[in-house]
C-alpha positions as a Python dict, from the first residue, in 0.01 Angstrom:
ca = {
    (1, 'R'): (0, 0, 0),
    (2, 'I'): (208, -103, 304),
    (3, 'I'): (383, -374, 97),
    (4, 'L'): (474, -125, -176),
    (5, 'Y'): (551, 190, 26),
    (6, 'G'): (627, 63, 378),
    (7, 'S'): (465, 104, 718),
    (8, 'G'): (619, 438, 813),
    (9, 'K'): (646, 459, 1193),
    (10, 'R'): (403, 173, 1250),
    (11, 'E'): (573, -140, 1387),
    (12, 'F'): (498, -505, 1318),
    (13, 'S'): (604, -838, 1467),
    (14, 'F'): (809, -1048, 1223),
    (15, 'H'): (872, -1421, 1228),
    (16, 'H'): (1133, -1591, 1006),
    (17, 'E'): (1218, -1959, 981),
    (18, 'T'): (1511, -2100, 780),
    (19, 'A'): (1442, -2329, 483),
    (20, 'D'): (1572, -2639, 664),
    (21, 'G'): (1359, -2560, 972),
    (22, 'R'): (1656, -2570, 1213),
    (23, 'A'): (1631, -2210, 1328),
    (24, 'S'): (1371, -1938, 1358),
    (25, 'Y'): (1385, -1569, 1446),
    (26, 'Q'): (1138, -1314, 1583),
    (27, 'W'): (1170, -938, 1601),
    (28, 'K'): (962, -622, 1606),
    (29, 'G'): (1015, -321, 1378),
    (30, 'T'): (896, -110, 1087),
    (31, 'Y'): (864, -242, 731),
    (32, 'E'): (1062, -51, 468),
    (33, 'G'): (846, -135, 166),
    (34, 'V'): (937, -264, -181),
    (35, 'I'): (964, 74, -357),
    (36, 'P'): (1171, 254, -84),
    (37, 'N'): (1395, -56, -69),
    (38, 'L'): (1461, -45, -443),
    (39, 'Q'): (1518, 333, -434),
    (40, 'R'): (1770, 299, -151),
    (41, 'R'): (1958, 14, -318),
    (42, 'F'): (1959, 201, -652),
    (43, 'H'): (2135, 502, -495),
    (44, 'Q'): (2372, 299, -273),
    (45, 'T'): (2493, 26, -511),
    (46, 'D'): (2809, 48, -722),
    (47, 'S'): (2710, -252, -934),
    (48, 'P'): (2598, -169, -1292),
    (49, 'G'): (2412, -502, -1302),
    (50, 'I'): (2203, -421, -993),
    (51, 'R'): (2132, -71, -1128),
    (52, 'A'): (2018, -214, -1463),
    (53, 'W'): (1794, -468, -1285),
    (54, 'I'): (1628, -199, -1069),
    (55, 'E'): (1590, 32, -1374),
    (56, 'S'): (1379, -240, -1541),
    (57, 'F'): (1107, -156, -1281),
    (58, 'M'): (1133, 219, -1345),
    (59, 'S'): (985, 449, -1609),
    (60, 'R'): (1038, 816, -1688),
    (61, 'A'): (765, 1068, -1607),
    (62, 'P'): (755, 1448, -1652),
    (63, 'C'): (837, 1654, -1343),
    (64, 'P'): (502, 1754, -1178),
    (65, 'E'): (638, 2100, -1092),
    (66, 'C'): (778, 2217, -1430),
    (67, 'G'): (596, 1972, -1660),
    (68, 'G'): (927, 1860, -1810),
    (69, 'S'): (1039, 2209, -1913),
    (70, 'R'): (1329, 2207, -1660),
    (71, 'L'): (1267, 2577, -1592),
    (72, 'R'): (1142, 2766, -1286),
    (73, 'K'): (806, 2941, -1288),
    (74, 'E'): (974, 3283, -1320),
    (75, 'A'): (1157, 3179, -1641),
    (76, 'R'): (837, 3033, -1787),
    (77, 'S'): (652, 3360, -1721),
    (78, 'V'): (850, 3557, -1983),
    (79, 'R'): (664, 3544, -2317),
    (80, 'I'): (736, 3653, -2675),
    (81, 'G'): (454, 3643, -2927),
    (82, 'G'): (240, 3487, -2655),
    (83, 'M'): (477, 3190, -2614),
    (84, 'A'): (714, 3099, -2327),
    (85, 'I'): (1063, 2968, -2410),
    (86, 'N'): (971, 2611, -2312),
    (87, 'E'): (665, 2624, -2540),
    (88, 'I'): (880, 2740, -2831),
    (89, 'T'): (1143, 2468, -2778),
    (90, 'A'): (864, 2208, -2766),
    (91, 'M'): (773, 2303, -3124),
    (92, 'S'): (893, 2103, -3422),
    (93, 'I'): (1157, 2272, -3637),
    (94, 'G'): (894, 2323, -3907),
    (95, 'E'): (654, 2490, -3661),
    (96, 'A'): (933, 2707, -3518),
    (97, 'F'): (1033, 2814, -3871),
    (98, 'E'): (676, 2930, -3932),
    (99, 'F'): (648, 3095, -3587),
    (100, 'F'): (963, 3305, -3622),
    (101, 'G'): (870, 3390, -3982),
    (102, 'K'): (549, 3561, -3859),
    (103, 'L'): (686, 3700, -3530),
    (104, 'D'): (745, 4050, -3674),
    (105, 'K'): (369, 4106, -3678),
    (106, 'E'): (358, 4059, -3298),
    (107, 'L'): (640, 4304, -3218),
    (108, 'T'): (642, 4681, -3174),
    (109, 'D'): (881, 4895, -3381),
    (110, 'R'): (1119, 4923, -3084),
    (111, 'E'): (1112, 4544, -3027),
    (112, 'K'): (1173, 4483, -3398),
    (113, 'F'): (1482, 4705, -3387),
    (114, 'I'): (1620, 4521, -3082),
    (115, 'A'): (1542, 4174, -3219),
    (116, 'K'): (1639, 4232, -3584),
    (117, 'Q'): (1983, 4065, -3577),
    (118, 'I'): (1875, 3792, -3333),
    (119, 'L'): (1573, 3697, -3543),
    (120, 'K'): (1786, 3692, -3860),
    (121, 'E'): (2024, 3443, -3694),
    (122, 'I'): (1741, 3226, -3556),
    (123, 'R'): (1560, 3212, -3892),
    (124, 'E'): (1880, 3118, -4076),
    (125, 'R'): (1973, 2840, -3835),
    (126, 'I'): (1622, 2691, -3825),
    (127, 'G'): (1608, 2727, -4204),
    (128, 'F'): (1926, 2517, -4238),
    (129, 'L'): (1772, 2244, -4021),
    (130, 'N'): (1457, 2259, -4232),
    (131, 'D'): (1659, 2221, -4553),
    (132, 'V'): (1843, 1904, -4441),
    (133, 'G'): (1518, 1717, -4376),
    (134, 'V'): (1475, 1725, -3997),
    (135, 'S'): (1175, 1963, -3985),
    (136, 'Y'): (975, 1702, -3790),
    (137, 'L'): (1215, 1700, -3489),
    (138, 'T'): (1130, 1916, -3189),
    (139, 'L'): (1387, 2175, -3081),
    (140, 'D'): (1414, 2018, -2733),
    (141, 'R'): (1462, 1660, -2864),
    (142, 'Q'): (1731, 1476, -2664),
    (143, 'S'): (2039, 1411, -2876),
    (144, 'S'): (2066, 1056, -2737),
    (145, 'T'): (1734, 966, -2908),
    (146, 'L'): (1845, 1077, -3255),
    (147, 'S'): (1924, 819, -3521),
    (148, 'G'): (2268, 823, -3684),
    (149, 'G'): (2128, 985, -3998),
    (150, 'E'): (1943, 1255, -3801),
    (151, 'A'): (2251, 1344, -3593),
    (152, 'Q'): (2461, 1360, -3910),
    (153, 'R'): (2214, 1593, -4083),
    (154, 'I'): (2205, 1824, -3779),
    (155, 'H'): (2587, 1844, -3786),
    (156, 'L'): (2555, 1920, -4156),
    (157, 'A'): (2314, 2209, -4083),
    (158, 'T'): (2571, 2350, -3838),
    (159, 'Q'): (2838, 2341, -4108),
    (160, 'I'): (2611, 2511, -4362),
    (161, 'G'): (2564, 2796, -4115),
    (162, 'S'): (2941, 2844, -4084),
    (163, 'R'): (2965, 2911, -4464),
    (164, 'L'): (3323, 2784, -4479),
    (165, 'V'): (3499, 2749, -4815),
    (166, 'G'): (3771, 2502, -4919),
    (167, 'V'): (3660, 2235, -4670),
    (168, 'M'): (3634, 1860, -4736),
    (169, 'Y'): (3316, 1716, -4584),
    (170, 'I'): (3284, 1339, -4536),
    (171, 'L'): (2937, 1190, -4480),
    (172, 'D'): (2854, 825, -4413),
    (173, 'E'): (2510, 744, -4557),
    (174, 'P'): (2333, 1073, -4477),
    (175, 'S'): (2018, 940, -4647),
    (176, 'I'): (1954, 695, -4359),
    (177, 'G'): (1593, 731, -4247),
    (178, 'L'): (1503, 977, -4522),
    (179, 'H'): (1204, 951, -4752),
    (180, 'Q'): (1277, 1017, -5121),
    (181, 'R'): (1104, 1355, -5098),
    (182, 'D'): (1332, 1465, -4813),
    (183, 'N'): (1635, 1311, -4984),
    (184, 'I'): (1594, 1553, -5277),
    (185, 'R'): (1614, 1846, -5032),
    (186, 'L'): (1925, 1698, -4872),
    (187, 'L'): (2092, 1655, -5213),
    (188, 'N'): (2018, 2018, -5301),
    (189, 'T'): (2183, 2123, -4973),
    (190, 'L'): (2493, 1913, -5045),
    (191, 'K'): (2515, 2058, -5397),
    (192, 'S'): (2500, 2412, -5256),
    (193, 'M'): (2796, 2328, -5030),
    (194, 'R'): (2986, 2201, -5334),
    (195, 'D'): (2896, 2507, -5539),
    (196, 'I'): (3054, 2752, -5292),
    (197, 'G'): (3392, 2577, -5322),
    (198, 'N'): (3385, 2272, -5091),
    (199, 'T'): (3447, 1902, -5159),
    (200, 'V'): (3177, 1660, -5041),
    (201, 'I'): (3263, 1288, -5010),
    (202, 'I'): (2970, 1057, -4940),
    (203, 'V'): (2962, 684, -4858),
    (204, 'E'): (2624, 591, -5004),
    (205, 'H'): (2409, 319, -5162),
    (206, 'D'): (2106, 533, -5248),
    (207, 'R'): (2050, 530, -5624),
    (208, 'E'): (1938, 892, -5649),
    (209, 'T'): (2247, 1014, -5461),
    (210, 'I'): (2479, 805, -5679),
    (211, 'E'): (2318, 938, -5998),
    (212, 'Q'): (2363, 1298, -5878),
    (213, 'A'): (2735, 1251, -5804),
    (214, 'D'): (3005, 1420, -6011),
    (215, 'H'): (3251, 1135, -5955),
    (216, 'I'): (3207, 778, -5826),
    (217, 'I'): (3467, 544, -5675),
    (218, 'D'): (3322, 192, -5683),
    (219, 'L'): (3482, -67, -5452),
    (220, 'G'): (3442, -444, -5474),
    (221, 'P'): (3378, -652, -5667),
    (222, 'G'): (3238, -852, -5373),
    (223, 'A'): (3232, -811, -4996),
    (224, 'G'): (3485, -906, -4727),
    (225, 'V'): (3772, -1117, -4864),
    (226, 'H'): (3616, -1088, -5211),
    (227, 'G'): (3640, -707, -5212),
    (228, 'G'): (3881, -431, -5123),
    (229, 'E'): (3964, -335, -5482),
    (230, 'V'): (3878, -27, -5686),
    (231, 'V'): (3652, -175, -5956),
    (232, 'C'): (3603, 148, -6149),
    (233, 'T'): (3590, 526, -6117),
    (234, 'G'): (3418, 798, -6316),
    (235, 'S'): (3084, 968, -6372),
    (236, 'P'): (2756, 778, -6326),
    (237, 'K'): (2728, 729, -6704),
    (238, 'E'): (3080, 585, -6721),
    (239, 'I'): (3018, 352, -6423),
    (240, 'A'): (2696, 224, -6585),
    (241, 'K'): (2903, 87, -6876),
    (242, 'V'): (3123, -134, -6651),
    (243, 'S'): (2967, -481, -6653),
    (244, 'K'): (3182, -625, -6370),
    (245, 'S'): (3060, -353, -6132),
    (246, 'H'): (2744, -436, -5932),
    (247, 'T'): (2682, -61, -5904),
    (248, 'G'): (2727, -17, -6280),
    (249, 'R'): (2485, -297, -6361),
    (250, 'Y'): (2232, -148, -6117),
    (251, 'L'): (2261, 201, -6272),
    (252, 'S'): (2231, 66, -6626),
    (253, 'G'): (1926, -147, -6544),
    (254, 'K'): (2101, -477, -6621),
    (255, 'F'): (2057, -573, -6256),
    (256, 'E'): (1724, -502, -6091),
    (257, 'I'): (1491, -638, -5827),
    (258, 'P'): (1187, -755, -6027),
    (259, 'V'): (830, -662, -5935),
    (260, 'P'): (642, -985, -5845),
    (261, 'K'): (385, -1096, -6101),
    (262, 'E'): (126, -1144, -5829),
    (263, 'R'): (98, -1043, -5463),
    (264, 'R'): (48, -1294, -5181),
    (265, 'E'): (-311, -1337, -5064),
    (266, 'G'): (-203, -1399, -4703),
    (267, 'T'): (-393, -1608, -4451),
    (268, 'G'): (-708, -1396, -4460),
    (269, 'K'): (-659, -1307, -4092),
    (270, 'S'): (-543, -975, -3949),
    (271, 'V'): (-417, -799, -3639),
    (272, 'V'): (-611, -472, -3610),
    (273, 'L'): (-486, -188, -3390),
    (274, 'E'): (-753, 68, -3301),
    (275, 'G'): (-715, 421, -3166),
    (276, 'A'): (-335, 452, -3179),
    (277, 'S'): (-264, 804, -3051),
    (278, 'G'): (96, 806, -2924),
    (279, 'N'): (316, 1107, -3012),
    (280, 'N'): (177, 1245, -3340),
    (281, 'L'): (-54, 953, -3433),
    (282, 'A'): (-403, 1092, -3495),
    (283, 'N'): (-614, 825, -3320),
    (284, 'I'): (-574, 594, -3619),
    (285, 'D'): (-701, 241, -3687),
    (286, 'V'): (-452, 20, -3871),
    (287, 'E'): (-496, -330, -4012),
    (288, 'F'): (-193, -563, -4044),
    (289, 'P'): (-291, -854, -4275),
    (290, 'L'): (-110, -1173, -4174),
    (291, 'G'): (91, -1404, -4399),
    (292, 'K'): (221, -1110, -4604),
    (293, 'L'): (528, -888, -4646),
    (294, 'I'): (403, -556, -4504),
    (295, 'C'): (585, -224, -4540),
    (296, 'V'): (512, 86, -4333),
    (297, 'S'): (618, 393, -4534),
    (298, 'G'): (585, 770, -4514),
    (299, 'V'): (791, 1087, -4503),
    (300, 'S'): (1038, 1138, -4220),
    (301, 'G'): (858, 1202, -3890),
    (302, 'S'): (519, 1077, -4013),
    (303, 'G'): (483, 835, -3719),
    (304, 'K'): (620, 505, -3855),
    (305, 'S'): (844, 423, -3557),
    (306, 'T'): (574, 542, -3316),
    (307, 'L'): (321, 303, -3470),
    (308, 'V'): (542, -5, -3506),
    (309, 'N'): (826, 20, -3253),
    (310, 'E'): (654, 211, -2974),
    (311, 'T'): (294, 90, -2997),
    (312, 'L'): (250, -242, -3181),
    (313, 'Y'): (573, -417, -3077),
    (314, 'P'): (542, -339, -2701),
    (315, 'I'): (180, -467, -2704),
    (316, 'L'): (285, -796, -2866),
    (317, 'A'): (605, -833, -2659),
    (318, 'R'): (406, -794, -2336),
    (319, 'Y'): (134, -1033, -2451),
    (320, 'Y'): (349, -1316, -2592),
    (321, 'H'): (673, -1284, -2395),
    (322, 'G'): (582, -1096, -2076),
    (323, 'K'): (835, -819, -2142),
    (324, 'H'): (837, -509, -1920),
    (325, 'V'): (774, -257, -2198),
    (326, 'R'): (498, 0, -2202),
    (327, 'P'): (320, 75, -2532),
    (328, 'L'): (209, 426, -2627),
    (329, 'P'): (-167, 497, -2597),
    (330, 'Y'): (-411, 289, -2803),
    (331, 'R'): (-775, 188, -2758),
    (332, 'F'): (-796, -179, -2854),
    (333, 'I'): (-623, -456, -3047),
    (334, 'H'): (-782, -757, -3219),
    (335, 'G'): (-643, -1079, -3363),
    (336, 'L'): (-368, -1164, -3114),
    (337, 'E'): (-481, -1528, -3119),
    (338, 'Y'): (-353, -1566, -3476),
    (339, 'L'): (14, -1523, -3377),
    (340, 'D'): (228, -1707, -3124),
    (341, 'K'): (535, -1481, -3100),
    (342, 'V'): (692, -1158, -3221),
    (343, 'I'): (1061, -1112, -3304),
    (344, 'D'): (1228, -773, -3349),
    (345, 'I'): (1534, -813, -3574),
    (346, 'D'): (1727, -488, -3545),
    (347, 'Q'): (2077, -376, -3641),
    (348, 'S'): (2217, -371, -3288),
    (349, 'P'): (2544, -569, -3237),
    (350, 'I'): (2516, -945, -3175),
    (351, 'G'): (2759, -895, -2886),
    (352, 'R'): (2929, -611, -2702),
    (353, 'T'): (3278, -763, -2672),
    (354, 'P'): (3533, -918, -2915),
    (355, 'R'): (3452, -1255, -2753),
    (356, 'S'): (3116, -1277, -2936),
    (357, 'N'): (3116, -1405, -3295),
    (358, 'P'): (2878, -1545, -3563),
    (359, 'A'): (2960, -1908, -3473),
    (360, 'T'): (2854, -1867, -3108),
    (361, 'Y'): (2549, -1651, -3190),
    (362, 'T'): (2402, -1890, -3449),
    (363, 'G'): (2471, -2196, -3232),
    (364, 'A'): (2709, -2353, -3488),
    (365, 'F'): (2997, -2351, -3240),
    (366, 'T'): (2834, -2605, -3005),
    (367, 'P'): (2830, -2895, -3258),
    (368, 'I'): (3181, -2793, -3372),
    (369, 'R'): (3310, -2831, -3015),
    (370, 'E'): (3125, -3161, -2977),
    (371, 'L'): (3285, -3284, -3300),
    (372, 'F'): (3636, -3203, -3175),
    (373, 'A'): (3558, -3366, -2839),
    (374, 'S'): (3450, -3688, -3017),
    (375, 'L'): (3786, -3732, -3197),
    (376, 'P'): (3999, -4032, -3080),
    (377, 'E'): (4282, -3806, -2958),
    (378, 'S'): (4038, -3599, -2750),
    (379, 'R'): (3880, -3908, -2591),
    (380, 'A'): (4224, -4050, -2511),
    (381, 'R'): (4312, -3728, -2327),
    (382, 'G'): (3969, -3705, -2161),
    (383, 'Y'): (3876, -3378, -2333),
    (384, 'K'): (3509, -3275, -2317),
    (385, 'P'): (3335, -3014, -2539),
    (386, 'G'): (3414, -2751, -2273),
    (387, 'R'): (3785, -2798, -2348),
    (388, 'F'): (3726, -2631, -2686),
    (389, 'S'): (3538, -2335, -2547),
    (390, 'F'): (3728, -2008, -2514),
    (391, 'N'): (3486, -1895, -2240),
    (392, 'V'): (3580, -2149, -1969),
    (393, 'K'): (3906, -2253, -1809),
    (394, 'G'): (4081, -2563, -1932),
    (395, 'G'): (4154, -2529, -2301),
    (396, 'R'): (4165, -2154, -2343),
    (397, 'C'): (4471, -1929, -2316),
    (398, 'E'): (4460, -1795, -1960),
    (399, 'T'): (4672, -1489, -2040),
    (400, 'C'): (4396, -1334, -2252),
    (401, 'G'): (4112, -1538, -2100),
    (402, 'G'): (4027, -1689, -2439),
    (403, 'G'): (3961, -1354, -2602),
    (404, 'G'): (4264, -1362, -2829),
    (405, 'T'): (4313, -995, -2745),
    (406, 'I'): (4405, -799, -2435),
    (407, 'K'): (4223, -478, -2348),
    (408, 'L'): (4442, -179, -2273),
    (409, 'E'): (4258, 90, -2080),
    (410, 'M'): (4351, 433, -2211),
    (411, 'H'): (4301, 738, -1991),
    (412, 'F'): (4058, 984, -2154),
    (413, 'L'): (4052, 768, -2471),
    (414, 'P'): (3855, 460, -2584),
    (415, 'D'): (3993, 121, -2477),
    (416, 'V'): (4235, -44, -2721),
    (417, 'Y'): (4246, -420, -2794),
    (418, 'V'): (4585, -571, -2889),
    (419, 'P'): (4664, -936, -2985),
    (420, 'C'): (4765, -1161, -2694),
    (421, 'D'): (5145, -1206, -2693),
    (422, 'V'): (5118, -1567, -2564),
    (423, 'C'): (4861, -1730, -2797),
    (424, 'H'): (4903, -1464, -3070),
    (425, 'G'): (4527, -1432, -3111),
    (426, 'K'): (4457, -1807, -3134),
    (427, 'R'): (4258, -1805, -2803),
    (428, 'Y'): (4363, -2159, -2697),
    (429, 'N'): (4660, -2315, -2518),
    (430, 'R'): (4915, -2541, -2690),
    (431, 'E'): (4759, -2873, -2578),
    (432, 'T'): (4413, -2785, -2714),
    (433, 'L'): (4557, -2678, -3050),
    (434, 'Q'): (4719, -3021, -3091),
    (435, 'I'): (4374, -3176, -3153),
    (436, 'K'): (4298, -3162, -3526),
    (437, 'Y'): (4006, -3252, -3753),
    (438, 'K'): (4096, -3296, -4120),
    (439, 'G'): (4430, -3131, -4043),
    (440, 'K'): (4275, -2819, -3883),
    (441, 'N'): (4272, -2724, -3515),
    (442, 'I'): (3986, -2537, -3347),
    (443, 'S'): (4153, -2196, -3393),
    (444, 'Q'): (4206, -2255, -3765),
    (445, 'V'): (3838, -2353, -3798),
    (446, 'L'): (3734, -2022, -3640),
    (447, 'D'): (3952, -1840, -3897),
    (448, 'M'): (3766, -2003, -4188),
    (449, 'T'): (3513, -1806, -4390),
    (450, 'V'): (3157, -1940, -4392),
    (451, 'E'): (3206, -2053, -4755),
    (452, 'E'): (3517, -2254, -4664),
    (453, 'A'): (3352, -2403, -4354),
    (454, 'I'): (3048, -2528, -4550),
    (455, 'G'): (3274, -2743, -4766),
    (456, 'F'): (3490, -2844, -4470),
    (457, 'F'): (3192, -2967, -4262),
    (458, 'D'): (2979, -3091, -4554),
    (459, 'K'): (2937, -3436, -4394),
    (460, 'V'): (2837, -3295, -4053),
    (461, 'T'): (2472, -3196, -4096),
    (462, 'P'): (2414, -3007, -3763),
    (463, 'I'): (2705, -2775, -3851),
    (464, 'S'): (2658, -2737, -4226),
    (465, 'R'): (2284, -2664, -4187),
    (466, 'K'): (2349, -2361, -3965),
    (467, 'L'): (2637, -2242, -4184),
    (468, 'K'): (2427, -2265, -4501),
    (469, 'T'): (2174, -2021, -4354),
    (470, 'L'): (2457, -1768, -4304),
    (471, 'H'): (2554, -1820, -4668),
    (472, 'E'): (2192, -1776, -4780),
    (473, 'V'): (2175, -1428, -4623),
    (474, 'G'): (2488, -1322, -4814),
    (475, 'L'): (2745, -1365, -4536),
    (476, 'G'): (2964, -1630, -4696),
    (477, 'Y'): (3265, -1397, -4672),
    (478, 'I'): (3273, -1346, -4292),
    (479, 'T'): (3484, -1576, -4071),
    (480, 'L'): (3326, -1800, -3808),
    (481, 'G'): (3525, -1639, -3529),
    (482, 'Q'): (3498, -1280, -3653),
    (483, 'S'): (3457, -1044, -3360),
    (484, 'A'): (3101, -915, -3320),
    (485, 'V'): (3226, -558, -3273),
    (486, 'T'): (3371, -559, -3628),
    (487, 'L'): (3038, -649, -3794),
    (488, 'S'): (2836, -366, -3948),
    (489, 'G'): (2474, -310, -3849),
    (490, 'G'): (2352, -476, -4170),
    (491, 'E'): (2579, -778, -4115),
    (492, 'A'): (2465, -816, -3753),
    (493, 'Q'): (2101, -804, -3867),
    (494, 'R'): (2161, -1074, -4128),
    (495, 'V'): (2334, -1296, -3868),
    (496, 'K'): (2014, -1267, -3660),
    (497, 'L'): (1803, -1349, -3966),
    (498, 'A'): (2019, -1656, -4035),
    (499, 'T'): (1969, -1769, -3674),
    (500, 'E'): (1591, -1739, -3713),
    (501, 'L'): (1599, -1929, -4043),
    (502, 'S'): (1781, -2221, -3880),
    (503, 'K'): (1517, -2259, -3606),
    (504, 'R'): (1211, -2481, -3622),
    (505, 'E'): (905, -2260, -3642),
    (506, 'T'): (527, -2271, -3619),
    (507, 'G'): (461, -2036, -3911),
    (508, 'N'): (270, -1792, -3691),
    (509, 'T'): (551, -1549, -3614),
    (510, 'L'): (558, -1174, -3675),
    (511, 'Y'): (904, -1043, -3766),
    (512, 'I'): (963, -669, -3729),
    (513, 'L'): (1253, -495, -3906),
    (514, 'D'): (1329, -123, -3894),
    (515, 'E'): (1496, -11, -4218),
    (516, 'P'): (1688, -335, -4281),
    (517, 'T'): (1836, -197, -4605),
    (518, 'V'): (2045, 65, -4422),
    (519, 'G'): (2406, 13, -4531),
    (520, 'L'): (2310, -237, -4802),
    (521, 'H'): (2390, -219, -5174),
    (522, 'A'): (2106, -310, -5413),
    (523, 'Y'): (2281, -644, -5472),
    (524, 'D'): (2265, -716, -5096),
    (525, 'V'): (1905, -590, -5077),
    (526, 'K'): (1802, -862, -5324),
    (527, 'I'): (1970, -1128, -5106),
    (528, 'L'): (1794, -989, -4797),
    (529, 'L'): (1457, -990, -4974),
    (530, 'D'): (1504, -1354, -5080),
    (531, 'V'): (1548, -1442, -4711),
    (532, 'L'): (1240, -1242, -4606),
    (533, 'F'): (1037, -1407, -4885),
    (534, 'K'): (1128, -1749, -4739),
    (535, 'L'): (996, -1643, -4397),
    (536, 'V'): (668, -1519, -4548),
    (537, 'D'): (627, -1827, -4769),
    (538, 'R'): (637, -2042, -4452),
    (539, 'G'): (323, -1865, -4330),
    (540, 'N'): (492, -1596, -4119),
    (541, 'T'): (433, -1222, -4139),
    (542, 'V'): (718, -975, -4199),
    (543, 'L'): (659, -609, -4104),
    (544, 'I'): (918, -359, -4228),
    (545, 'I'): (958, 15, -4174),
    (546, 'E'): (1116, 119, -4503),
    (547, 'H'): (1186, 401, -4751),
    (548, 'N'): (1374, 194, -5009),
    (549, 'L'): (1162, 180, -5326),
    (550, 'D'): (1312, -156, -5427),
    (551, 'V'): (1159, -303, -5109),
    (552, 'L'): (830, -113, -5128),
    (553, 'K'): (761, -229, -5484),
    (554, 'V'): (783, -599, -5388),
    (555, 'A'): (566, -567, -5075),
    (556, 'D'): (229, -741, -5055),
    (557, 'H'): (76, -461, -4848),
    (558, 'I'): (187, -101, -4779),
    (559, 'I'): (65, 123, -4496),
    (560, 'D'): (160, 479, -4591),
    (561, 'L'): (156, 735, -4310),
    (562, 'G'): (159, 1112, -4348),
    (563, 'P'): (86, 1323, -4530),
    (564, 'E'): (369, 1525, -4369),
    (565, 'G'): (593, 1485, -4065),
    (566, 'G'): (535, 1591, -3703),
    (567, 'D'): (193, 1736, -3619),
    (568, 'W'): (101, 1737, -3989),
    (569, 'G'): (142, 1359, -4005),
    (570, 'G'): (21, 1060, -3806),
    (571, 'K'): (-264, 968, -4043),
    (572, 'V'): (-305, 666, -4273),
    (573, 'V'): (-280, 827, -4618),
    (574, 'A'): (-311, 502, -4814),
    (575, 'A'): (-311, 127, -4750),
    (576, 'G'): (-304, -170, -4983),
    (577, 'T'): (-88, -311, -5261),
    (578, 'P'): (191, -92, -5408),
    (579, 'E'): (-27, -37, -5715),
    (580, 'K'): (-313, 89, -5496),
    (581, 'V'): (-84, 325, -5299),
    (582, 'A'): (72, 450, -5624),
    (583, 'V'): (-261, 592, -5748),
    (584, 'C'): (-328, 787, -5427),
    (585, 'P'): (-267, 1157, -5510),
    (586, 'E'): (-216, 1252, -5144),
    (587, 'S'): (71, 1004, -5098),
    (588, 'Y'): (430, 1119, -5151),
    (589, 'T'): (532, 752, -5147),
    (590, 'G'): (277, 685, -5420),
    (591, 'K'): (433, 954, -5638),
    (592, 'F'): (771, 777, -5635),
    (593, 'L'): (614, 431, -5664),
    (594, 'R'): (435, 531, -5985),
    (595, 'K'): (768, 600, -6147),
    (596, 'I'): (938, 279, -6036),
    (597, 'L'): (632, 64, -6121),
    (598, 'G'): (610, 226, -6465),
    (599, 'M'): (255, 348, -6410),
    (600, 'D'): (104, 627, -6619),
    (601, 'R'): (22, 954, -6440),
    (602, 'K'): (-329, 934, -6588),
    (603, 'T'): (-407, 639, -6362),
    (604, 'V'): (-406, 868, -6055),
    (605, 'R'): (-760, 913, -5930),
    (606, 'K'): (-878, 1271, -5911),
    (607, 'T'): (-1118, 1235, -5623),
    (608, 'K'): (-1033, 1092, -5286),
    (609, 'K'): (-1242, 786, -5218),
    (610, 'P'): (-1345, 729, -4854),
    (611, 'R'): (-1120, 475, -4691),
    (612, 'K'): (-1305, 183, -4539),
    (613, 'K'): (-1251, 120, -4173),
    (614, 'P'): (-1059, -210, -4125),
    (615, 'V'): (-1275, -501, -4018),
    (616, 'A'): (-1162, -663, -3695),
    (617, 'S'): (-1083, -1034, -3691),
    (618, 'E'): (-1367, -1256, -3571),
    (619, 'A'): (-1223, -1348, -3230),
    (620, 'R'): (-1103, -1086, -2985),
    (621, 'K'): (-840, -1090, -2712),
}
């Protein structure tokens, strides 16, 4: 206790000797303690790095006085319908909608008269939120924790309430994170906005949304340098007739992701999580069979992220990698001995500054620099691989520090990056650019697309091998030196996948992906799935949180949570192959899977069979 919290007023004698033994010191005084020392340094420091380091030892906890409500006792004492304001804001939107719908029964005639207009406004606003598919969110949810799709749908609910006419609304993939059931409700809301005289423009890949559109503008035909053209425009039926359009071929059924003829058997081993009870999880036991492509599905707010990202991943990250992350409550986990590492491949940027790029992230840039350093001209001048790095002094342009751009700080506005007026974005000084391989200098190599670079370095195996993995994940169009901040979330995720593919592996890795199809066209989804299949075929396990039916139908094992969102969810509704989930009448996911798998409604079982408790793996850890 003294080491952690200090000695208070109690004094101790201290003795300190230098490492070389030349000097020693003695003094008497109090001991501050580790925790008070970190608290003091946290409040005194101006260094973001020190603050971030100290924050890694900290965790958030509700205030013991107000219980996290942020209100004084007097404010919490006022009650309506038996509920205090903090208790009402802790409700989900769905619960609040039900509460305010029945509140009239709790009020006197006088209170009804006073509250009439207020209740009308509250019911309307909560109703709008309910209609756009965020009924599972609590009213006091912090905005910083919302996903992009959730934030966008809340903004949409605000606009619905304004009832404006003659407005153009622009939405960028509002279906992100939405189950098909909730997506139908969102589409109905968007149609109602159109019907009162507004124009709604949506950037979207979701098939159902595209088929419901009045007019489609299809861009392409490819991505990056292979795109940027209007391929076709018109109604969904007209687009489906255009054979050169990937979207048209997908709508017409000429292009599809086939259902596998047989599902993988896996390794026969499993990781079994028992008693998961974080957030809305109902003390569930879940089995994750290894050596398979596993999908966790369910309506929005059913507990998918809680189960995978906040319970399973922190357990594995602490066990295999010693990370300082705390999992949500669970009782026990079995089968950890069957894996050797866990990798979370998310859509966060591969770098925070323009200096980061796919070549540096995948490790391809190191052999490229070594190749340039091995050229006769380089050896004659005494150039080492570091000469061709834009991160160290020597070969880089010192005006921009090798970034190729200069950051202009704008008051009250985001920073602006402009090309360096000395190197003109080439990153290197004149002497370094004089060294050429096959007629190209290092800057020109960084400006090549991955496709061009594969042919250019075809004889250099360490380089071409890493570049081919980028091409395999569908990123042949990006340039080697493309700034990380210009890559979309889907592109950044595929760069990470390519990096994993190029590594030597043991075959006992669990890969976790949270909605990897966000921002991806069906054509790109097929490329992504081919990559994931390669990982699974090597003996690894891939665990995906997903709503996309094209991914769910090719999974080896589905864990469907629900049946609803929020407090009405958190249970395992169905588990097994897509065909098994499809015949579960309680599963909303199963309902949509039946259609896409071409299964007859008559195959749905009429009685709910008891679900067997998963059997734990033989050995325990």
